[in-house]
C-alpha positions in Angstrom: 31.2 54.3 76.6 33.5 56.8 75.1 34.6 56.9 71.5 37.8 58.6 70.3 39.3 58.8 66.8 43.0 59.7 66.8 45.4 60.2 63.9 48.7 58.5 64.7 52.2 58.0 63.3 54.6 55.2 64.1 57.3 56.0 66.6 60.9 55.3 65.7 60.6 52.1 67.9 57.6 50.8 65.9 58.6 47.5 64.3 56.8 48.3 61.0 57.7 52.1 60.8 59.1 51.5 57.3 55.8 50.2 56.1 53.2 52.4 57.8 52.9 56.1 57.1 50.2 56.4 59.7 46.8 55.4 60.8 43.4 56.5 62.1 42.6 54.7 65.3 39.0 54.2 66.4 38.8 53.6 70.2 35.8 52.4 72.2 36.6 52.7 75.9 34.3 51.9 78.8 35.2 54.0 81.8 33.4 56.2 84.3 34.7 59.5 82.9 36.0 60.9 79.6 39.3 61.7 81.2 39.8 58.2 82.4 38.8 56.7 79.0 41.1 59.1 77.2 44.0 58.2 79.5 43.5 54.5 78.7 43.3 55.1 75.0 46.4 57.4 74.9 48.4 55.0 77.1 47.5 51.9 75.0 48.3 53.7 71.7 51.6 54.8 73.1 52.4 51.4 74.4 51.9 50.0 70.9 54.6 52.4 69.5 52.3 55.0 67.9 52.5 58.7 68.5 49.2 60.7 68.5 49.3 63.6 66.0 45.7 64.7 66.2 42.3 64.1 67.7 39.6 63.8 65.1 36.6 62.9 67.2 35.5 62.5 70.8 32.0 61.6 71.9 29.9 59.7 74.5 28.9 56.7 72.5 25.5 55.1 73.3 24.0 52.0 71.7 21.5 54.3 69.9 24.2 56.6 68.5 26.4 53.6 67.5 23.4 52.1 65.6 23.6 55.1 63.3 27.1 53.7 62.3 26.4 50.0 62.1 29.9 49.1 60.9 31.2 49.9 64.4 28.5 48.0 66.4 30.7 44.9 66.7 33.4 47.0 68.3 31.0 48.7 70.6 29.6 45.4 71.8 33.1 43.9 72.2 34.1 46.9 74.3 31.1 46.3 76.6 32.8 43.0 77.3 36.5 43.8 77.3 36.2 47.5 78.4 38.2 48.7 75.4 38.6 48.1 71.7 41.1 49.7 69.3 40.8 49.5 65.5 43.7 50.8 63.4 43.1 51.9 59.8 46.7 52.1 58.5 48.1 53.6 55.3 51.5 52.8 53.8 54.5 55.1 53.7 54.1 57.5 50.7 50.3 57.2 50.4 48.7 60.3 48.9 47.1 61.3 52.3 50.4 60.7 54.2 51.3 64.2 55.4 54.9 63.2 56.0 55.5 62.9 52.2 57.4 65.6 50.4 
């Protein structure tokens, strides 16, 4: 299992671009190689009308490593079934950590 964390911004075509300033996306992707997993993650995020602006984390995620971060275990386990899980942590337009403000 591969884990990626991307920082994203809504594309102009995103239906809620006036509400969301951006998001952090946690991705659990079950593929044979990191490049395959990353291609799936990037493609899915793009298809959902988000533009990747940064890569915050990339790692091979094992059950033992995930156990160190128990809040994500449900997503890890779901990705074992569905082969991928994406969790968006959005913030509103104008939020203090929105780099597009100002």
